[in-house]
N, C-alpha and C positions, 0 to 999 in steps of 0.2 A: 272779215272779222280781222284787221291793220297784219300779220303776223310782228312780234318780236325785231326777225330781221328786217325784217323793213324799216321798220321804227328805225331802227338805230342804222340802217343805208343813209335814210332820211338823214336824221341826224347829221350825218359826218358830212352828207350830198352839200349838206347847206353852209355848214363848217368850211370845208375847202374851196367851193365856189367863191365864199366870201374875200377868204383871207387869197387866194388865188388873184384875184381882183384889187386886191388892195397891194400887193406886193408887186406886181404887173406897172402897177402904179407909183408907188413909193422906192422901189430901187434903184430906177435911170435916175434918180433926185439924190439921193444918196448916194451911189455910185459916181456922180461927177465933183460932190464935196469933198469926197474923202481922196480924189484925186486927176489931177487936168488929163491924166492920162488915159482916164477912160470916161471922157464928155465923147470920143467918139466908138465908144464902146456903142452895140444895140444889147441894148440889157434891158424893152422891152419882152424881146421872146424867154432868157432868163424866168423872166415870171409864167408865162405860157407854163413853161418847162417844171420848174417849181409847181405851178395848181396840178398841172400832170401826176405827178412823184405822190402830191398832199390825195389825189382822189383813188391812187389804185391803193396808196397805203389804208385809205378807206372803207375800198373795196377789200382788200385781204384780212383786217383787220374786224372787220364789221363781222365780213360773212362766218372767223372762226370761234368769236363770240357768237353767235346769229343760230348755233345748232341747235337742235331741239332735243329736249335733255331726253334719256333714258332712264327709257320708263323701271329698269332694273339698278340705277342707279343706287349703290345702299345708302347715298347720305340722302335719299328721299326718302320722306318719313312715309308710314305704310297703316293703315287704319289696322286695328286687331283681327278685320277678318281676313286678314290677308296677308300671314306672317313671312319674314323667308324660306321658311326650311322648317320640316319636322324631324323634332330628337328621340332619339330614344330616351325612354323616362326611367332612367337612372337619375339626366340631366338634363330633363325637359327645358330649362330656360336657355340656357350655353348663353347667360348672352357680355357684348363685353362689359356692359355697364350696369346688372341689377338696380341699383344700388336710382336708378332713375326713371322711375313710374312714367313721367310723357313722356316719353320715347318709344310710341312700340315696338321697332325693330332691337330696344335691348333688352325691353321685357318682353316678350310675348314672343312663345316658340312653341305651339298647337302638336300633342301629338297625336289624337286620335284622328286630326286630318290638319291636312296639310293651311286648305284653306276652304272655305265654303262655299262651291258652286251648288247649278242645276234647280231646277224649281220646287219644293216638296210636292210630295204626292196627294192627285188629288181627291183625295181621301182623309178622315180624321187618323192623325197620328201623332205619336208621340214620343220623344225624344231622353233623353242622359246626357247627365255631363258633372262634372268638380269645379268648386271655385277656387282659384290660387294666386297670390299674389307674386309681385314685382320679383322675388326673390328664387317662385318656384313653390314654396311650401303649398301644400291642400288645404284650406279652411273651411269648405266645407259641398253640400252637393246641389244638384237645380235638376229637377224633372221641367219639361213644357208639356202637357198635351197641347193639340191644334185640330180642331174639329172639323167636319165637311164643310169644303167651301158652297157654299149661294153661291145658284147656276145663274140668278138674276146680275149679283154684286162683286162676287166670288169674294166677299166678306166669312169667314170664319170664328169664329170659340179659338181665344187663345189664355188660357189659363196655368200658370206655375207655381211651384211653391221650390223654396230654397229651406235648407237647413243650414243652421251658419250656428256654431258655436252651440249654444242651449237652446237657440231660439228658430221656431218653425214658423217660416214667412208667407202665407198666401200671395201672389199678384195674377192679378189680368192685364190683358192689351191694355192702351191708357181710352182706348175711343168703345167709350165703352162696353169696355171684352172682348173685344171684335174687330179684327185688321183686315186690309183685302191682302186672298195671296197674290203675288208675282206667280203666272201662269211661265214665265220667262226664267225665273230665276231667283236667285235666294230673297227670301224674302225678310228685310230688319221691320221691326215689332217693340215697340216701346212701350216696357209694363209695369203697373201703378201698386204701391202696397208696400213698398219699403225702400231699400234706398234707390236711388237714379237707374235703372234696369234696363237694360239693350240685349237683346238674342234678334241671331241674323241666325238665318237655321236657311237648311237645301233641302239636295236629297238626299245625305244622308249625314251630314254634319251640322256640329252649331256653334255657336260662341259669338263673342259680344263682353260687354259689362257687367255688372253689378256692383255698385259705388264703386268702393276703390280695388275689388277683383276682377278676374277675369275669366272668360268662362269657358271651358272644353268641353263637348262632349262630338252624341251621336246620336243617328235614330235608332229606335228598338226595333229592328227587324225583325224580331220577335212579333211583336202586332203588328207588323205586317199585311193587307190585305192582297200580296204578293205569294202568290203557295209557290216560286223560284226563289223567289230573298227567302221566305221560311225556311225553306229548303236548302240549301247555301248559309244560312246561320246557327242550321241547326245541326250544320254538319264539321262547323269550327268549334258549334260549341261541345259536339261529344271531345273531340281531345281536353278538351278540359270538362265537362261533365263529372259530378263530387266531390273531394272537401279539400280545400287549404288549407291548410293553419299558417297560425303569425305568432310571431313570439319577438317579444323586444322588452326593456326593463323597464318600463309602463305597466307590464303584465300579458296574453298569450290571449286568441281569439280560434277558433276556428269559420271559414266559410261554407258554407253547404251551398254547388249550383246545382242547380234541380232541372226540371226540361221547360221548355223557350223559357231560360235565360234569368229565372228567377233565385237570386240568393239569399245564405239568410246565417245572419251572425251574429254569432253567440258569444261569450269566453269572460274575462276578468279583468279589472284592472291587478297590480301589485297588492293594492289592497285586502287583493280578495275581497273587498266588501259592494265597490262600487262595483256593479257588473256593465255587462258590454251586450244590448242586443239591440238589432238596426237589419231594417228590408233593404236591397238591393235589386242593381239588377248590372247585369254581365255585358258589355257594347262593344262592339265590331267595330273596327277601323281600319288603315289605310297596312300600318303592318304589326300594330299593336294592340289587344282585347285589355277590356278596361272592365275592373268593379270596384265604382266608387263610391264611399262609404263615411255615412256619419251616425254617429252617435248620441245624440243629442244629451243625454241622461251622464253621462260619462265625460262628456263635452270630447269627443274625440271623432277627428277625419281624418283618412289617410286611400289611398287608389291603389287595388292592388290592382299588377301590369301584367297581360299574359300574351304573347308570342303566338301569331295567329298559326302558327306552324306546330304547337305543344312543346315545344325544346326549352322555352327558357321563361322566367318566371321573377317580378321583382315588387316592391313595396317601396311606395314614397308617402312619407306625409308622417313615418315617426321614429324616425335616430337614425342615422347612417347603418345602426351595427345589429338592425329590423332581420331578422329571419327567417322566411315566409319559401315553402313547398309545399305538394302533396307530401301524406303520410302515412309512412314507406312500418315493413311488419320488425315487428322487434331482434333486432343482431342478435346473433349465441354468444354465449359468454356476457348478457348485457348485465350492468348494477347498476344498484343506486344510487345517486354523488348524492350528499347534501355536503357545504363547510361546517367541516365539525369545528373552527376557528370561529365563526359566525354563530354556530348559537351557544358554544359554551361563552363567548362574552356579549351575546345578545343580556335582555332587562328581565332573563330568566329568572323571579326571587329563588335566592340562597344561590350554591354555589352546586350547579350541575355535574349530571354523574356525566365524563363524558365515554365510556363503557358502553350506553343507553343511545349511543346516535348512529344512525341506520344508516354509514360513510362506509358504502364498498357492498351495499348488503348485493346479494345475488338472486338478481330478477331472468325465469325464464320464462316461456311461451310453451304454450300446450293449449291444443287445436282452438284458434286464438283469442284466447286467454291469457291472463299473465299468473302468474304463477307464482306463487312466496312462501319459503320457508316458516314454519309456528313457531304460533311467539312464545319466547322466553317467561322466561318470570323475575320478577323485583326482588333478589335477596341483597339486601342492606344491614349490617349487626354489628355492632361494636367498630363504628369507625370506619366498614370496610363492604365490597362488593364482591358477595361470593358467586366468581365467577365460574364456577360449574354449574350454576342454575341460570346462565345468561342463554346459552342455547345457539342456535343462527340465526335470531331475530328478535333481538330484545326490548326492543322496542314498539316491538309489536307493529307495526311498517303494514296496511293493507293500502292494495294498489284497484284502482278498476277498471279497466278500459273496455270503450265505445270503437266499436274498428269500426262499425258505418261512418264517423268522422274524425278519427284520431285521435278522440278526447280521453282523456283519464282523470281520475280523482284519488283523495285519499286520505290513509293520515299516518299518524304514530304520534307517540307518547316523550315526551323530554319531562328526564324524571331529574328530580335536586333535590337537596336538603338544607333545607329551612327549621330551625331551630328545633335541631339534633330532627325531627322527625323526615322522611321519601314520601316527597308531592309527587305532583303528574299534571302537566298541561300539553293540553293537547294541540297538535298543529296540522290545522287541512292544507291538504297540494291542490289544484290545479293544472292541469295542464295541458299539454297538443302533441303530438308526433309531427315532425319535420324529418322524416326519409324515414333510418334507422333509427333515429335520434330520439328521445325527450325532452321537451325542454317547461318545466314549469314554476312555480310560484309554492312555498310554504309559511301560511301567515301561522305565527304562532299567536294566538288569542292577548288579547291588550297589550302586545308589544310590541310587533313591526317582523317584516315578513324577509327572508331568506330565496336562492336563485336555490332550485335543486334541477336536475336531470336523468338518465336514465342513455346509455349507451351501452359500450363493446370499452370504452375507453377507459 
């Protein structure tokens, strides 16, 4: 094939040769007409010199413009499977222009694996990952199962499950459910059953697109047939095995990570009515591990990021104010926190009695259990509260702590005067511990919810 350099060189050579020849013929005539003094000047060599100068210019100009394009040139678009660099999960896209989904170099920046390379194992394998848009927002999860390649044709069954919002979509390879596995490098497969989907999987990573979304994921090494890979995965998991709790403005969940990378997610949204329940997988990447979560009933999707070293944890997809971490022991001198103002100005029928709101009530720990003072009595007569009967726990606050996963639940009473009588409204509490601090939601029946906390502050 003729290179672009030679094409350009040939073009300029033709132009210069014809231009030089024309100059050699025309210049003498023009010179004689301009001045008789030039009639004896030998102008034909001038044309020749002019021709040579133009030819040299063509060689230099053509050579400088015809250098091969550097494949690392950032201006050259790359496919979503070949991003420019990995990033910290706190900013997985790191784009110059995140609003342009048509330019993968600005929209895609994978975290689990910088690029998908190497051939998939010649045995049945599983992959997992999450879906995200051009702005880095988490949208859902994907699980891909690849069967054992056939000995004769190298074809294997490829199936996938996508959970996106409230929908769960089953996919399979476009060619009768099977795809030929590339033994020398990554395999790209078109999947059908939902939106346009293409996945690329290799020795460790997975990438691709599902409709307008991008896929970032990894092979599930806990399902590997290789004992060495299993042992390495177990060693990394050992730094994170156990509960990881997440709290955000919309609710709280407990994520229990057990052996073989299995994770169970349980919790509730701030309305306390919408339960969050999902199964997930602990995925191992180059620098970060991830637990992608999709809870269809709650229309919820997020990713918990955990460093391979076990030193740091982050969460993406639940807003900037989300808090995530392992549960710790209740700190000394801890107290229950709830906003008196929020409860007083809630829609509880009647006039709320502020004396019975458990703001600042002390919570102690004994043998892994939380201990609260004995409940007081309600004493309201002739328009006044009998403070001598309040005790240390006038609202009857109850809290039960589950050390296994760092979750807690409980209740208290909000008392109000309505129609000259004292009435009680039950407030249900759900929450989780992150470190030595408890975060939760107190839901007032038929009214709304307020934030609660348990800490030494």
